[in-house]
N, C-alpha and C positions, 0 to 999 in steps of 0.2 A: 825564971824571969828572962835570963839571957836567951834561953831557948825561945821564949815567947817573942822577944824582941827580934830574934833571928827570923822567926816565922813571919812576923809583921814586916820586917825589912824585905824579906823575899817577896812577900805579897805585894808590898808597895812597888817594889821594882817591877814585878810582873804586871801590876796595874798600869804603871807608867809606860811600860813597854807596849801593853795592849792599846793604851790611849794613843801612844805614838803611832802604833800601826793604824789605828782608826783615823787618826789625823792624816796620815799619808794617803790612806784610801779615800778619804773625803776630798782631799786636794785633787786626787786624780779625777774623782767624779766632777768636782767643780771645773777642773780643767776641761774635762770632756763636755760638760754643760756649756762652758764658755765657748769651746770650739764649735759645738752644735749650734749655739746661738749665733755665733759669727758666720757659720756656714749658711744658716737659715736667712740671716740678714743679707748675706751676699746673694743667695738665690732670689730673695724677695726683690732686692735691688735689680737683679738681672731680669726677673719677670716684669717688673715695672718698666725697665728699659725696653724690654721686648714689646710690651704693650704700647709704650710711647712710640717706639719705632714703627710698630704696626699702624698706629694712628697717624703719625706724621708722614710716614712714607707710603701710605696707601694711595694707589693711583686714582681712587674714587674720592670725591668730596666727602669729608666727615667733620662732624662737630659735636660738641656737647653743649647743653644749655640747661638753664635752671627752669623747671616747670612752673614755678610760681611767678617769676618775673618774665620768663621767656627770653632772657638775655643769653647771648652766646657766652660760654665759659672758655671754650677753646675751639680752634678750627685748624684743619690741616692744610698743607701746602696746596693740595689738589683743589680744595674749596676756594682758596685765595685765587688760584689760577682760573678756575671755571667761572667764578662769579665776578671777578674783576675788582673786588674790594681788597684793601690791605687788611692784615691781621688786626691792626689797631682799630680800623673802621668796623670790622666785624664785631670785635669785643665791645664796641660802643653801641651796637644795634640789638634789636630784638628780632625774633623769627618773623613777626608780622611785617617787618620792613622789607623782607625779600619776597613777599607775596604780592601779586597784583591786587590793586585796590579792591576790585570787585570780588576777590576771593577771601578777603580778610575776615569778614563776618563768619563765613563757613569754617575757616581755620580756627578761629577762637572758640566756636561752638564745639568743634571736635576736640580741642585741647581741654575742654571742661569735663570730658568723659574720663573715667578712671581707667588706667592702663597698668598692666603688670607684666614684667618680663619682656620677652621678645615679641614683636608684632610687625606686620607689614600693612600700613594703611593704603598702599596703592600708589598710583601716579598722581603727582601734583604739579601745579604750575608755579615756577619761581621766576623772579626778575633778576637779571644781571644788573650791574652798575650802569651799563649803557642803555638800560631800558628794554633790551630784548628779552623775549620769553624763553625759558628753559623748561622742558618737560623732564621730570625726574621721577624715578620709582624709589619710594622711601622704604628703608628697613631700619627699625629703631629698637633700642633696648633701654628699659627704664631701670634705674637703680638708685640707692640712697647712699650719699656720701656727705660727711660732715653735717649730719642731721638735716640734709636737704634732698628733696626729690629731684634727681637729675635724669637726663636722657641723652643717650648717645645715638647719633643718626648717621646713616650712610645713604648718600643720594646718588643713585645710578642714573647717568644721563641717557634718556631714551628719546631725545628730541627727534632724531632721525627716524627711529622706529615708529614714533608717534605720527610723524608726517607720512610715512609709508602706509601705516594703518589708516590714517585719515583719508589719504588718497584712495586707498583700497575701498574704504567705506563709501566715499563719494562715487567711485567708479561703480561699485555694486548698486548704489542708490540710483545712479543714472541708468544703469543697465536695467534695474527693476522698473524704473519709470518708463523706459522704452518698451519693456515687455508689457507693462500694465496699460500703456497708452497705444500700443500697436493696433492698427486697424484690422489685423489678421490674427487668427488664433495661434498660440504657441503652447505646445504640450510636450511633456516627456513621458515616455511609456516604456516599461520593462517588457521585453518580448516574452518573458516567462510568465508574466501576470496578464490577466485579462481586464485590467483597469488602468485608468489614468493615474500618474503619480504627481504631476504638477500641471496647473492650468492657469491661463491668464484671463482677465475679464472678458476679452473678445470671445473666447470659447464659451464662457457661461452665457453670453448673449446669444451666440449661435445656437446652442443646445436648449436655451430656454430654462437654464438652471438658476435658482435663486442664490445659491452660494457655491463656493468651491467644494465644500464638504459634500454637497449634494451631487456634484459632477464626479468627484473622486469615487463615489460609491456605485457608479454605473458600470455595467459589464460592456466592454468594447464590442465583442462579437454579437451580443444579444440585444443591447439597448442603444448602441451608438451607430454601428454599421447597419444600413438598411438591408444589406445582403451579408449574412454571416460569413460566407465564403470569401468575401473581399478582404477580411482581416487576415485570413490564411495566405492569400495571394500577396498581400503587402509584406508580411513577414518573410515569405519565401524570397521575394525580390531583394529585401533588405539584407538578408543573410547571404545571398548570392553576390550582390553588387556592392553592398555596404552603403548604398544610398538609393533614394527614390525621388524621381524628378517629375513634377507635373502630373501626378496620378489623379485622375478625375473619378469620383465615386459619389455616392449619396449617403449622408448621415440622416439619422432620424431624431427629430426634436422630441422634447418631453411630451408635447401635445400630439405626437404621432405624425406630424407633417414631415415631408421630405425636405432635406437641405442639400442642394448640389454643392460639392466642395472640390478643391484641388489640393492635393497633398504633396509637400516637398519635405523629405526626411533624410537624416543621416544617422548611421549606427556607430555607437561607441561602446567601449568595455568589452566584456567577453573573454578576458585573459586572466589567468591566475584565479579563476573562480569568481571574478567580478561579473555582475549581471550585465546582459546586453541591453543597453538603453538606446531608444530611438527618440531623437529630438526632432519634432515635426512642426512645420508651419502649415496652417490650414487657411485657405482662402475661401471666403464665401462667394460662390459663383452665381448667386441668385440674380443679381443685377445684370451680370454678363449674359446669363442664360436668357433673361427677359429681352435683352438687347438683341441677342442672336435670334431669338424667336421673332422679334419685330423685323429684323433684317430678312429672315426667311419668309415672313409674311409679305413684306414689301416685294421681295424678289418673285414670290409666287404670283402676287397680284400683277406685277409688271409683266411677267411671262404670259399669264392668261390674258392680260390687257392687250398685249401685242397680238396674241392669237385672235382675240375678239375683234380688234381693229382690222386685221387682215381679212378676216371673214366678212366683216361689215363692208369693207371696201368692195370685195368681189360680189357680195350680196346686193349692194347698192347698184352696181353696174347692171346686174340681172333685173333689178326692180325698175330701173330706168326704162329698159326695153319693154317690160311688162306693162308699166303704167302708160307709156307713150303709145304703144301698140294698141292697148285696150281703148284708150281715149280716142285715138284716131278712128278705130272701128265704130265706136259709139257715135262719132260725128257723122258716119256714113249710113247709119240705120235709123229707122223710126222707133219711137218709144214702144210701139206695140209689136216690135219684131221679137220672134222667139229667142233671138240671140241677145236681146237687151238685158234681161235679168242675169244670165250667166256672166256677161261682160261686166255688169255692175258689181257682181259678187267678186270677180277677179280683181277689179279695181279696189274694192274695199279690203280684200285680203292683202293686196299690195301695200295699202296704207298702213294696215296693222303690222305688216312685216317691216315697213320703213320705221315705224315707231319702235319696234324691237331692236333694229340696228342702231337707232339713236341711243337706246339704253345701253347697248353693248359698247358703243363709242364713249358714252359717259363713264361707264365702268372702267374702260381702258384709258381714260383721260386723253382721248384723241378726237373728240368731237370738236366741231367748229364753234368757238365761243365768240361772243360779241361783247367784250367787257367795256365798261365805262365807269366813270367816277359816280358812285351812288351813296346815298345815306341808307343804311340797312333798315332803319326804322320805317322808311316809306315803303320799301319792298315788302317787309313783314306785314305792315298794315294792310296793303292791298291783297296780300295772300290770305290773310285771316278772313276776309269777307267771303272768299270761296271755300275756305277751310271748314267753316261751320257746317256747311252742307255735307261735308265728307265724314267728319268724325261722329256725327249723330248727336241727338239731344241729351243722351244720358251721360255725356262727358262735358264737364265744365271747362271752358277755355279761359285761362287767366294769362294776361300779358303784363310785362313790366319793361318799359322802354327807358333807356338812358336819356336824360334831357339833353346833354351836350355830347352826342355820339359823333365820333370822328368818321371821316369818309373812308371808303375803300374802293378799289377798282375791281368790279365784279360784273358778271353777266346776270342781269336781273332775272332772266328766264331760268337760268340754271339755279339760282338761289331759291326761286319759287319751287322748282322741282325738288330741291333738297328738303325744304320745309314740308312739302306734301309727302315725300317718302317717309320722313321721320314721324310725321303726324299719323300716317296710316299704320306705321309700325307700332306706335303708341296705342292707337285705337284697338288694334288686334290684341294688345297685351292687357286691355281693360274690358273684357267681355261683359262685365257687370256694371260698367260705368266707372267714373273716376275723375281725375283732374289732369288736364294738359296745361303745362306752364311754359310759356315762351318768353325769354328774357334777352335783352341786348345790353351791352356795356362796353365801355372803352377800358382796356386793361394794359398793363405793362408786364411783360413776361421776362423775368430775369432771376438771378439769385437761386433760391432753393427750388423754384419751379423748373429752371433749366437743369439743375442737378438730377431731378427725378424724371425729366423728359429731355434726354440729351439730344434728340433730333431737332429740337426747336431752336430757332435762331432768336436771340434776345432782341427785344424792341417793343414797339407799340402795336396793339392789335385791337380789332373789333370782334367782340365775342357774341356769338349767338348760342344760347342754351335752350334746349328742348327737353323738358322733364315730364315724366308721367308717374302715376301712382299705381302702376300695373303690377304684374306678377314678377317682374325683374328677370335677370338673366343669371343662370347658374355659372359658377366660376369655371367649370370644365368647358362650358360652351363659349364663354366670353372671348377667348382668343380667336375664335373662328367666325365671329359674326360678320366680318367684312369679306369673308371668302365668297367667291362667286358661286351661285347656285346652292349655297348652304342655307337651310331653313329648318326650323323646329316645328313648322306647321304640318298639318296633315297633307297627304298627297293630293295635289290638285288645288290647294288653297294658298300656294305661294311659289313664286319662281326662284326665290333666293337671290334676286338681283337688286332688291331695293336698297339695302345698306351698301352693297358694292358700288352702286351708282353714286350714292352719297359720297362715299370715300373717293371715288374717281373725280367727281366735280370739285370737292374740297381741295384735293391735291393739285388738280389742274389749275385751280385758282390761286395756288401758292400758299394755301392755308394748312391747318392742322386740325385733327379731330380726335377727341378722347371720349371714352365712355366710362361711366361710373354706375355700377348696378349691384344690387343685392337681392336675392330671392325674397319675394313678398314685400319688398320695400321700394319697388319702382326702379326706373332707369333715368339717367341724365346723359344726354349727348352735349358736349361742349365743342363748338366750332370756333376756330380763331383765324381771322383773315387779316392780312397786313393792313395797317392804317396808313393813310397818306394825308398830307397837308394840302388839300385842294377842295374846292367847292364842288358839289354834285353837278353833273352835266344833265342837261335836258335831252330827252330822246330826240333823235333826228327825224323830222317830218318832211318827207319829200313832197314837193308840190305836184299836183296832178297836171298832166299835159294833154292837150287836145289834138296833138299831132297824130297822123294816121300812117299806117304802113304804106310806103310808096316804092316798093321794089329795092330797098337798100340791100347792099351786098354784105353778106355775113360769111366769114370763113370759120368753119367748124373744125377744131383741132382735137382729135380724140384717137387714142391708140386701140380702142375696142371697136372693131368694125360694126358690130350690131348696134351699139349706142350711136356711133357716128351716122349710120344710115337712118335710124329712127329720128334723131334730132334734125337731120337734114329734111326728112319728109315733113316733120311737124312745121319747121320754119317755112318750107315751101308752101304748105297749106295756109300758113298765116300771111303769105304774100311777099316773102323775102326771096331774094336771089341768093343761092347758097353755093359755096365752094367747100371742098373737103381737103384735109391733110391728116396723115397718120401720126405726125410728131412735129415738134417745133422746128426742126431743120427744114422739113418739107414745107411747112407753113411759111417760113421766111423766104424760101425760094419762090413760092407762089406769089407772095406779096411783091417781090421784086419784079416778077413777070407782069403783075398787074400795075406796077409802078405806083403802088400805094393807093390805088383806087379801090379801097375796101373800107366800108363804114364801121364794121365791128368784127373783132376776132373773139370767138367763143372757144376758149381753150381749157382743157383739163389741166389741173395744177401739177399732177404727178404723172410723168410718162417715162418710158424706158430711155428714149433718146431726146434730149433737149426738152425739159419740162416747161410748163406754162410760165413760170417766173422768169426763166432765162429768155424765153421767147419775148416776153413783155419788155425786158431790158433792151434786147436787140431792136425791137420795133420802135422803142422810144428814141433810139439813136438814129435810125434810118427813116422812119415814117412816124414822126411825132403826132400827126393828125389822126392816126388810126386808134380807135377806142378798143379797150380790152375788157372782156367779161370772163372771170375765172369760174370754173365749176370743179367740184371734187366731192367724193364720198368719204374720203379718209386720206390723211397724209401724215407721215412721220416728221415732216419738216415743220415743227412748231414755230420756228422763227419766221418762216415764210408766211404761215397763216397769220401770225401776230402782226407782221408788217402790212399785209394786205388789208387787215381790218383797221389798223391804226391809221393808215393813209386814206381810209374811206373808199377803197376801190370796190366796185360791184362784185358780188360773189353769189353763186347759185349752188345751193347744197343738194347733192344727190341723195336719194332719188327725188325727182321733181315731176310735177304734172305738166300738161300742156299749158294750162293757165299760168302756172308759176314760171314756166319758160318764157311765155309771151310777155309777162310783166317784167321779168328781169331783163330781157332783150330790149324792151321798150324803154325802160329806165336808163339802161346803159347807153342807148343811142342819144338820150337827151343830155347826157353829161358832157362837160367840156373835156376834150382830149388832152388838154395841157395840164394834167395832174402831175404831181411830183413823182419822178421815176423811182422804181424800186432800187435798193442798194445792190451793188455788184458784190460778188463773193470776195473773200479775202484773197491775198496774194497767192496762197497755196493752190487756188483753183477749186477748192471745195466749198460747197454751200455751207454757210454757218448753220449749226444745229444746236438747239437748246432743248433740254429735257423739261418735261412738265413740272418737275420738282423744283 
């Protein structure tokens, strides 16, 4: 028993000891647990402090808000500083209140969408307290706390960046607008590729491409450059000089027609493997080419006109001798003389030659014109009566006259010649018959018409249009129709002077002429003459005089001896006393010797020394009773011609017959010598000169 008790005692003690040891161990564990818990709490508090520090001390605005109410739950110092609200004001507000009013609906709509975790909605507009707009880039994180969905937001101020980007976008937009609206083509081309990379609308219009994609698919060397070798030359120059200035070449449009262009280009790239890019400006030279062609045409016509005028002058002097000599011989023989017929043939040939010189002078715009204020309707009406016999019965003549046509200052005879030439040209274009339409109108030329016809001066004009329904004129021929001696008719059926003469008369009258024609659709000539505010003048009718030749003294002033001799002999046969002088200076000396006892001075207008106009001025100063009759076959002094005619002074056109000479001298002797003197030249001593243009 005692042994049992001893064993139990020992066992109890052992159990107590074990329990004690277990308790000690448990205490240690508890201590360790307590220590760990304390350490974790400290770490958690430290982490929260760090998070709070990171939130409050962040240099960028941050806040948290409740997603259901959108109210601010916390804001950092940076937000307070950036937005201008106090922390208390922030916490009393919702996110909608820092949005511009016009952005609120879109903001509320976006907040209704489900979000999870971190996201970046992009750049938004916020309002500061002072009302100014702040552009911010939003970065947000959604989380749950206290059974509420919350969101932490970081707002990065990108206002300056946004302004720079906006300015860049505006600059790019303006640049793109300038490129799109540019009147010249702008392209970019890689020298390694044979195609366009970028084009503007002007290029599409030049090439006739409906879209940019269509143009970008074209091969430069094969489909754009008219000459494939031009592309190689351009590349060679660009690589050598880095630029290309004013290179003129031809492009080919999609319809196959040629387009004259001028290229200006600069090269960029080509380093570190970058492609060589050529930025090129393309000028459409079509209009300039047309203007240059017109200038060349005018210059050519001017040159040939001066040549024709000079030839006509010399030819007229020869014809004067031929006509006067022939007629004087005819006066001395009987009609049955064997010399009568040859002399008549010579006289007839001289008349035909004189008509030809008049055509040459008309073409060269150097013929003597007698302009007066007329109504074009009257001249056209009179011409039509003769025109019907010229054009034939198979051509219908239709007229349309303006009721209130303005006046213009023209030579009626020259207008008649213009109408005849155009009508004959139209008749030849309608071998099987057709319709000839003649129309008059008062028009005003300005605006778009002047843009497409740059040589025209804006203002009021009287228009004469002559149209036919004939074969028309081919485009290749159209630029040459006013060239002298150019004709598409068979050899022997046209001189090629008809339209040249029309052109010369129109230009000498101060007008303009344009032609519109298409093959198989007829031709229209439109002539524009300056309109004036004046009533039409009645033609001057000189009264017949019964006075007879009574030995009046006539001084013939001519630098051509043969003409001077023939005129003297003719006047002597007519019963006049004749004196001679080879130029104006000699004539003035002779008048002084005669003390002004001279009835008439018949003088050539243009002479090498002291011409007829200068002589007339000197005579008006010293011998105002002496009458003057001018004669000329051609003169470059258009101002002198115009003044002579405007003052109504007598004039005799070379070549002339004995009868025309007798009539002109007779009429000049009947005139009063007290006519208005001609103007003296300017202070420079040179005679004023005006061109026919």
